[in-house]
FIKOLZA-1660 file (N, C-alpha, C; in steps of 0.1 Angstrom, whole numbers, plus 5000, padded with zeros to 4 digits):
% residues 164
   i   px   py   pz ch aa at
   1 2728 6319 8344  A  X  N
   1 2739 6318 8336  A  X CA
   1 2743 6331 8329  A  X  C
   2 2753 6333 8320  A  X  N
   2 2754 6343 8315  A  X CA
   2 2753 6341 8299  A  X  C
   3 2748 6354 8294  A  X  N
   3 2745 6355 8280  A  X CA
   3 2758 6348 8271  A  X  C
   4 2753 6344 8259  A  X  N
   4 2764 6334 8250  A  X CA
   4 2762 6348 8239  A  X  C
   5 2776 6353 8234  A  X  N
   5 2773 6363 8225  A  X CA
   5 2773 6354 8210  A  X  C
   6 2782 6342 8210  A  X  N
   6 2781 6339 8197  A  X CA
   6 2768 6331 8192  A  X  C
   7 2762 6323 8200  A  X  N
   7 2751 6318 8196  A  X CA
   7 2739 6329 8192  A  X  C
   8 2738 6338 8199  A  X  N
   8 2728 6349 8200  A  X CA
   8 2729 6359 8188  A  X  C
   9 2740 6361 8182  A  X  N
   9 2744 6369 8171  A  X CA
   9 2732 6370 8161  A  X  C
  10 2727 6359 8157  A  X  N
  10 2718 6359 8147  A  X CA
  10 2706 6357 8149  A  X  C
  11 2703 6361 8163  A  X  N
  11 2688 6358 8164  A  X CA
  11 2677 6362 8159  A  X  C
  12 2680 6377 8156  A  X  N
  12 2670 6391 8148  A  X CA
  12 2671 6383 8136  A  X  C
  13 2679 6381 8129  A  X  N
  13 2678 6373 8115  A  X CA
  13 2672 6359 8114  A  X  C
  14 2671 6350 8123  A  X  N
  14 2664 6339 8128  A  X CA
  14 2649 6343 8128  A  X  C
  15 2646 6353 8139  A  X  N
  15 2635 6354 8138  A  X CA
  15 2625 6359 8128  A  X  C
  16 2631 6368 8118  A  X  N
  16 2627 6375 8108  A  X CA
  16 2623 6362 8097  A  X  C
  17 2631 6353 8097  A  X  N
  17 2632 6342 8089  A  X CA
  17 2620 6336 8093  A  X  C
  18 2621 6331 8107  A  X  N
  18 2605 6326 8111  A  X CA
  18 2594 6331 8107  A  X  C
  19 2592 6344 8109  A  X  N
  19 2584 6351 8105  A  X CA
  19 2577 6348 8089  A  X  C
  20 2588 6349 8080  A  X  N
  20 2586 6343 8066  A  X CA
  20 2580 6329 8066  A  X  C
  21 2588 6319 8071  A  X  N
  21 2581 6308 8074  A  X CA
  21 2566 6306 8081  A  X  C
  22 2566 6311 8090  A  X  N
  22 2548 6313 8092  A  X CA
  22 2538 6316 8085  A  X  C
  23 2544 6328 8077  A  X  N
  23 2537 6334 8071  A  X CA
  23 2530 6321 8058  A  X  C
  24 2540 6316 8053  A  X  N
  24 2539 6302 8043  A  X CA
  24 2529 6294 8052  A  X  C
  25 2533 6292 8063  A  X  N
  25 2524 6282 8070  A  X CA
  25 2512 6286 8071  A  X  C
  26 2509 6298 8073  A  X  N
  26 2494 6304 8074  A  X CA
  26 2485 6307 8059  A  X  C
  27 2496 6306 8049  A  X  N
  27 2488 6301 8038  A  X CA
  27 2485 6291 8034  A  X  C
  28 2493 6279 8040  A  X  N
  28 2486 6264 8039  A  X CA
  28 2476 6261 8048  A  X  C
  29 2476 6267 8063  A  X  N
  29 2463 6264 8069  A  X CA
  29 2450 6272 8064  A  X  C
  30 2452 6283 8057  A  X  N
  30 2441 6290 8052  A  X CA
  30 2438 6281 8041  A  X  C
  31 2444 6277 8031  A  X  N
  31 2439 6269 8018  A  X CA
  31 2436 6257 8026  A  X  C
  32 2437 6249 8035  A  X  N
  32 2434 6237 8040  A  X CA
  32 2421 6239 8048  A  X  C
  33 2420 6247 8058  A  X  N
  33 2405 6249 8064  A  X CA
  33 2396 6256 8053  A  X  C
  34 2396 6263 8044  A  X  N
  34 2388 6265 8037  A  X CA
  34 2383 6258 8024  A  X  C
  35 2391 6247 8021  A  X  N
  35 2387 6237 8015  A  X CA
  35 2375 6225 8022  A  X  C
  36 2379 6225 8037  A  X  N
  36 2369 6216 8043  A  X CA
  36 2357 6222 8045  A  X  C
  37 2356 6233 8052  A  X  N
  37 2342 6238 8057  A  X CA
  37 2340 6256 8054  A  X  C
  38 2351 6256 8049  A  X  N
  38 2350 6272 8049  A  X CA
  38 2356 6279 8059  A  X  C
  39 2356 6292 8060  A  X  N
  39 2365 6298 8071  A  X CA
  39 2355 6306 8079  A  X  C
  40 2348 6300 8090  A  X  N
  40 2339 6306 8099  A  X CA
  40 2346 6314 8110  A  X  C
  41 2339 6320 8118  A  X  N
  41 2344 6328 8128  A  X CA
  41 2355 6317 8139  A  X  C
  42 2349 6307 8139  A  X  N
  42 2355 6298 8148  A  X CA
  42 2370 6291 8143  A  X  C
  43 2366 6289 8128  A  X  N
  43 2378 6285 8122  A  X CA
  43 2390 6294 8122  A  X  C
  44 2386 6309 8120  A  X  N
  44 2398 6318 8120  A  X CA
  44 2403 6320 8135  A  X  C
  45 2395 6318 8144  A  X  N
  45 2399 6319 8159  A  X CA
  45 2410 6307 8162  A  X  C
  46 2406 6295 8156  A  X  N
  46 2413 6286 8159  A  X CA
  46 2428 6288 8149  A  X  C
  47 2427 6293 8136  A  X  N
  47 2440 6296 8131  A  X CA
  47 2445 6303 8134  A  X  C
  48 2441 6316 8142  A  X  N
  48 2449 6325 8145  A  X CA
  48 2455 6319 8163  A  X  C
  49 2448 6311 8169  A  X  N
  49 2456 6306 8181  A  X CA
  49 2468 6294 8176  A  X  C
  50 2467 6289 8163  A  X  N
  50 2474 6281 8160  A  X CA
  50 2490 6289 8155  A  X  C
  51 2485 6302 8149  A  X  N
  51 2495 6310 8143  A  X CA
  51 2503 6315 8155  A  X  C
  52 2496 6320 8166  A  X  N
  52 2505 6325 8179  A  X CA
  52 2510 6312 8185  A  X  C
  53 2507 6301 8186  A  X  N
  53 2513 6289 8190  A  X CA
  53 2526 6287 8182  A  X  C
  54 2525 6288 8167  A  X  N
  54 2535 6286 8163  A  X CA
  54 2549 6298 8164  A  X  C
  55 2544 6311 8165  A  X  N
  55 2551 6321 8170  A  X CA
  55 2558 6316 8184  A  X  C
  56 2553 6312 8193  A  X  N
  56 2559 6306 8206  A  X CA
  56 2569 6296 8206  A  X  C
  57 2565 6287 8194  A  X  N
  57 2574 6272 8193  A  X CA
  57 2584 6279 8185  A  X  C
  58 2584 6287 8177  A  X  N
  58 2597 6295 8168  A  X CA
  58 2608 6299 8178  A  X  C
  59 2601 6307 8189  A  X  N
  59 2608 6315 8198  A  X CA
  59 2617 6304 8207  A  X  C
  60 2609 6291 8210  A  X  N
  60 2617 6280 8217  A  X CA
  60 2625 6276 8207  A  X  C
  61 2621 6273 8196  A  X  N
  61 2632 6264 8187  A  X CA
  61 2645 6273 8186  A  X  C
  62 2644 6287 8184  A  X  N
  62 2655 6293 8183  A  X CA
  62 2666 6295 8194  A  X  C
  63 2659 6292 8206  A  X  N
  63 2670 6297 8216  A  X CA
  63 2678 6284 8222  A  X  C
  64 2689 6285 8219  A  X  N
  64 2701 6276 8221  A  X CA
  64 2706 6279 8236  A  X  C
  65 2708 6290 8237  A  X  N
  65 2714 6296 8251  A  X CA
  65 2707 6306 8253  A  X  C
  66 2713 6315 8269  A  X  N
  66 2706 6327 8274  A  X CA
  66 2709 6336 8262  A  X  C
  67 2699 6342 8256  A  X  N
  67 2699 6356 8247  A  X CA
  67 2692 6368 8250  A  X  C
  68 2697 6379 8247  A  X  N
  68 2693 6393 8255  A  X CA
  68 2677 6390 8248  A  X  C
  69 2665 6395 8255  A  X  N
  69 2655 6398 8251  A  X CA
  69 2647 6406 8240  A  X  C
  70 2660 6416 8240  A  X  N
  70 2658 6424 8227  A  X CA
  70 2658 6416 8214  A  X  C
  71 2666 6407 8212  A  X  N
  71 2667 6402 8201  A  X CA
  71 2657 6394 8195  A  X  C
  72 2646 6392 8203  A  X  N
  72 2632 6388 8198  A  X CA
  72 2625 6396 8193  A  X  C
  73 2626 6407 8192  A  X  N
  73 2615 6419 8190  A  X CA
  73 2622 6428 8175  A  X  C
  74 2628 6419 8167  A  X  N
  74 2629 6423 8155  A  X CA
  74 2618 6426 8148  A  X  C
  75 2607 6419 8146  A  X  N
  75 2598 6416 8140  A  X CA
  75 2590 6429 8145  A  X  C
  76 2589 6433 8157  A  X  N
  76 2582 6443 8160  A  X CA
  76 2588 6454 8156  A  X  C
  77 2602 6456 8158  A  X  N
  77 2609 6469 8154  A  X CA
  77 2607 6471 8139  A  X  C
  78 2610 6462 8132  A  X  N
  78 2606 6463 8117  A  X CA
  78 2595 6465 8113  A  X  C
  79 2584 6462 8119  A  X  N
  79 2569 6464 8118  A  X CA
  79 2567 6477 8122  A  X  C
  80 2569 6478 8131  A  X  N
  80 2568 6496 8138  A  X CA
  80 2572 6507 8128  A  X  C
  81 2585 6505 8124  A  X  N
  81 2590 6513 8112  A  X CA
  81 2582 6517 8102  A  X  C
  82 2577 6503 8096  A  X  N
  82 2572 6505 8083  A  X CA
  82 2555 6509 8085  A  X  C
  83 2552 6506 8100  A  X  N
  83 2539 6512 8105  A  X CA
  83 2539 6528 8103  A  X  C
  84 2552 6534 8112  A  X  N
  84 2554 6548 8111  A  X CA
  84 2556 6554 8096  A  X  C
  85 2562 6546 8089  A  X  N
  85 2564 6553 8074  A  X CA
  85 2549 6553 8068  A  X  C
  86 2543 6543 8069  A  X  N
  86 2530 6540 8062  A  X CA
  86 2518 6551 8071  A  X  C
  87 2518 6551 8082  A  X  N
  87 2510 6562 8088  A  X CA
  87 2514 6577 8083  A  X  C
  88 2527 6578 8083  A  X  N
  88 2529 6592 8080  A  X CA
  88 2526 6594 8065  A  X  C
  89 2525 6586 8057  A  X  N
  89 2525 6591 8044  A  X CA
  89 2509 6590 8041  A  X  C
  90 2500 6581 8050  A  X  N
  90 2486 6578 8047  A  X CA
  90 2479 6580 8058  A  X  C
  91 2478 6591 8067  A  X  N
  91 2471 6587 8078  A  X CA
  91 2458 6586 8079  A  X  C
  92 2449 6587 8069  A  X  N
  92 2435 6588 8066  A  X CA
  92 2431 6577 8059  A  X  C
  93 2435 6571 8054  A  X  N
  93 2433 6559 8043  A  X CA
  93 2444 6547 8043  A  X  C
  94 2434 6534 8046  A  X  N
  94 2441 6521 8045  A  X CA
  94 2439 6515 8028  A  X  C
  95 2428 6519 8023  A  X  N
  95 2428 6515 8011  A  X CA
  95 2435 6517 8000  A  X  C
  96 2446 6509 7997  A  X  N
  96 2460 6511 7991  A  X CA
  96 2454 6510 7976  A  X  C
  97 2443 6503 7971  A  X  N
  97 2434 6499 7958  A  X CA
  97 2430 6514 7954  A  X  C
  98 2424 6520 7964  A  X  N
  98 2415 6532 7957  A  X CA
  98 2425 6547 7960  A  X  C
  99 2433 6546 7969  A  X  N
  99 2439 6558 7970  A  X CA
  99 2455 6557 7970  A  X  C
 100 2460 6563 7960  A  X  N
 100 2475 6559 7956  A  X CA
 100 2484 6564 7969  A  X  C
 101 2483 6573 7977  A  X  N
 101 2493 6577 7988  A  X CA
 101 2489 6568 7999  A  X  C
 102 2481 6559 7999  A  X  N
 102 2484 6548 8007  A  X CA
 102 2486 6534 8003  A  X  C
 103 2493 6533 7993  A  X  N
 103 2504 6522 7987  A  X CA
 103 2510 6515 7998  A  X  C
 104 2521 6521 8005  A  X  N
 104 2530 6519 8019  A  X CA
 104 2522 6510 8027  A  X  C
 105 2508 6512 8027  A  X  N
 105 2502 6503 8037  A  X CA
 105 2500 6488 8031  A  X  C
 106 2500 6486 8020  A  X  N
 106 2504 6472 8014  A  X CA
 106 2513 6467 8015  A  X  C
 107 2525 6473 8017  A  X  N
 107 2539 6468 8021  A  X CA
 107 2536 6460 8033  A  X  C
 108 2530 6470 8043  A  X  N
 108 2528 6467 8057  A  X CA
 108 2517 6456 8061  A  X  C
 109 2509 6454 8050  A  X  N
 109 2498 6445 8051  A  X CA
 109 2508 6434 8047  A  X  C
 110 2513 6431 8037  A  X  N
 110 2522 6421 8032  A  X CA
 110 2530 6416 8045  A  X  C
 111 2537 6425 8051  A  X  N
 111 2546 6420 8063  A  X CA
 111 2538 6414 8075  A  X  C
 112 2528 6417 8076  A  X  N
 112 2521 6414 8090  A  X CA
 112 2510 6400 8086  A  X  C
 113 2510 6397 8073  A  X  N
 113 2500 6387 8068  A  X CA
 113 2496 6375 8074  A  X  C
 114 2509 6370 8081  A  X  N
 114 2509 6359 8085  A  X CA
 114 2502 6357 8100  A  X  C
 115 2502 6368 8106  A  X  N
 115 2496 6371 8121  A  X CA
 115 2478 6373 8117  A  X  C
 116 2479 6384 8105  A  X  N
 116 2465 6393 8106  A  X CA
 116 2456 6383 8098  A  X  C
 117 2460 6376 8090  A  X  N
 117 2452 6367 8078  A  X CA
 117 2438 6362 8084  A  X  C
 118 2444 6353 8093  A  X  N
 118 2429 6345 8102  A  X CA
 118 2417 6356 8104  A  X  C
 119 2423 6368 8111  A  X  N
 119 2417 6379 8116  A  X CA
 119 2407 6385 8104  A  X  C
 120 2413 6385 8092  A  X  N
 120 2407 6392 8081  A  X CA
 120 2393 6383 8077  A  X  C
 121 2393 6372 8079  A  X  N
 121 2382 6362 8075  A  X CA
 121 2371 6360 8083  A  X  C
 122 2374 6368 8096  A  X  N
 122 2364 6367 8106  A  X CA
 122 2354 6376 8105  A  X  C
 123 2341 6375 8108  A  X  N
 123 2332 6386 8111  A  X CA
 123 2335 6398 8124  A  X  C
 124 2344 6394 8130  A  X  N
 124 2346 6401 8143  A  X CA
 124 2352 6413 8138  A  X  C
 125 2359 6415 8125  A  X  N
 125 2362 6427 8121  A  X CA
 125 2352 6439 8115  A  X  C
 126 2340 6432 8113  A  X  N
 126 2331 6440 8106  A  X CA
 126 2322 6445 8117  A  X  C
 127 2323 6457 8117  A  X  N
 127 2316 6464 8128  A  X CA
 127 2308 6478 8122  A  X  C
 128 2294 6481 8130  A  X  N
 128 2285 6489 8123  A  X CA
 128 2293 6505 8126  A  X  C
 129 2301 6506 8137  A  X  N
 129 2311 6517 8142  A  X CA
 129 2327 6514 8135  A  X  C
 130 2326 6511 8125  A  X  N
 130 2342 6511 8118  A  X CA
 130 2348 6524 8120  A  X  C
 131 2361 6521 8121  A  X  N
 131 2369 6531 8122  A  X CA
 131 2383 6531 8115  A  X  C
 132 2387 6537 8103  A  X  N
 132 2400 6535 8099  A  X CA
 132 2411 6535 8112  A  X  C
 133 2411 6547 8118  A  X  N
 133 2421 6550 8129  A  X CA
 133 2421 6539 8140  A  X  C
 134 2410 6535 8142  A  X  N
 134 2414 6519 8152  A  X CA
 134 2416 6509 8142  A  X  C
 135 2415 6509 8131  A  X  N
 135 2419 6499 8126  A  X CA
 135 2434 6496 8125  A  X  C
 136 2439 6511 8122  A  X  N
 136 2454 6512 8120  A  X CA
 136 2461 6508 8132  A  X  C
 137 2455 6514 8143  A  X  N
 137 2464 6511 8157  A  X CA
 137 2463 6496 8163  A  X  C
 138 2452 6490 8155  A  X  N
 138 2449 6475 8160  A  X CA
 138 2461 6468 8150  A  X  C
 139 2463 6470 8140  A  X  N
 139 2474 6463 8131  A  X CA
 139 2487 6469 8133  A  X  C
 140 2488 6480 8142  A  X  N
 140 2502 6482 8144  A  X CA
 140 2507 6471 8158  A  X  C
 141 2497 6469 8166  A  X  N
 141 2500 6461 8176  A  X CA
 141 2504 6444 8169  A  X  C
 142 2502 6442 8159  A  X  N
 142 2503 6426 8153  A  X CA
 142 2517 6427 8153  A  X  C
 143 2527 6432 8148  A  X  N
 143 2540 6425 8149  A  X CA
 143 2545 6426 8164  A  X  C
 144 2540 6433 8173  A  X  N
 144 2544 6434 8185  A  X CA
 144 2542 6421 8193  A  X  C
 145 2529 6416 8189  A  X  N
 145 2523 6404 8195  A  X CA
 145 2531 6394 8190  A  X  C
 146 2537 6391 8178  A  X  N
 146 2544 6382 8172  A  X CA
 146 2556 6381 8180  A  X  C
 147 2562 6391 8183  A  X  N
 147 2574 6391 8187  A  X CA
 147 2573 6389 8201  A  X  C
 148 2563 6391 8207  A  X  N
 148 2560 6388 8222  A  X CA
 148 2559 6373 8223  A  X  C
 149 2551 6368 8217  A  X  N
 149 2549 6353 8215  A  X CA
 149 2565 6346 8212  A  X  C
 150 2575 6351 8203  A  X  N
 150 2585 6347 8199  A  X CA
 150 2591 6346 8217  A  X  C
 151 2594 6359 8219  A  X  N
 151 2599 6358 8231  A  X CA
 151 2598 6350 8243  A  X  C
 152 2582 6349 8246  A  X  N
 152 2577 6342 8256  A  X CA
 152 2583 6325 8253  A  X  C
 153 2581 6324 8242  A  X  N
 153 2591 6310 8236  A  X CA
 153 2601 6310 8243  A  X  C
 154 2611 6315 8239  A  X  N
 154 2625 6316 8242  A  X CA
 154 2626 6318 8259  A  X  C
 155 2621 6324 8265  A  X  N
 155 2621 6326 8281  A  X CA
 155 2615 6314 8285  A  X  C
 156 2604 6306 8279  A  X  N
 156 2603 6291 8284  A  X CA
 156 2615 6280 8285  A  X  C
 157 2619 6281 8271  A  X  N
 157 2628 6273 8267  A  X CA
 157 2644 6276 8278  A  X  C
 158 2641 6286 8284  A  X  N
 158 2655 6291 8289  A  X CA
 158 2652 6287 8302  A  X  C
 159 2641 6289 8310  A  X  N
 159 2636 6285 8322  A  X CA
 159 2636 6270 8321  A  X  C
 160 2637 6262 8312  A  X  N
 160 2639 6247 8310  A  X CA
 160 2653 6244 8311  A  X  C
 161 2662 6251 8301  A  X  N
 161 2677 6248 8302  A  X CA
 161 2682 6252 8315  A  X  C
 162 2677 6262 8320  A  X  N
 162 2683 6267 8335  A  X CA
 162 2681 6259 8346  A  X  C
 163 2668 6250 8346  A  X  N
 163 2666 6241 8356  A  X CA
 163 2676 6226 8356  A  X  C
 164 2681 6225 8342  A  X  N
 164 2690 6211 8340  A  X CA
 164 2703 6213 8347  A  X  C
% end
């Protein structure tokens, strides 16, 4: 099957809009789960899996025809650009409340909040050997993970379309 230029022109914009919608869904999930039993580690893992599934499903829904794979990596590209700017501005501090030069990290944290927030409430991110550098590299991977899940959803949808 050949690539359809017309239907895939806006895929990057659609994936970014899906990213914003998933952020809103995450806020709703956090408020629902926290009102029932609080946010323990298992609840946070379940929410993270739901969010990953939502990214997969958004890629599935956005795919109407065969679309080049790079069009699903808009979230990752924009996220990595913001991350590089934030890292270049403040390579030693993530705390934008305490250190003025770390202010760009707040923009990045808002950008990845949809996929990162469930992990913020878990106890897995609190370790005795906490490292700011390690956290910086881990959060750099978050938008890539979102894009990969959207791409996998699109690939799954296309495999189903090509079998028909």
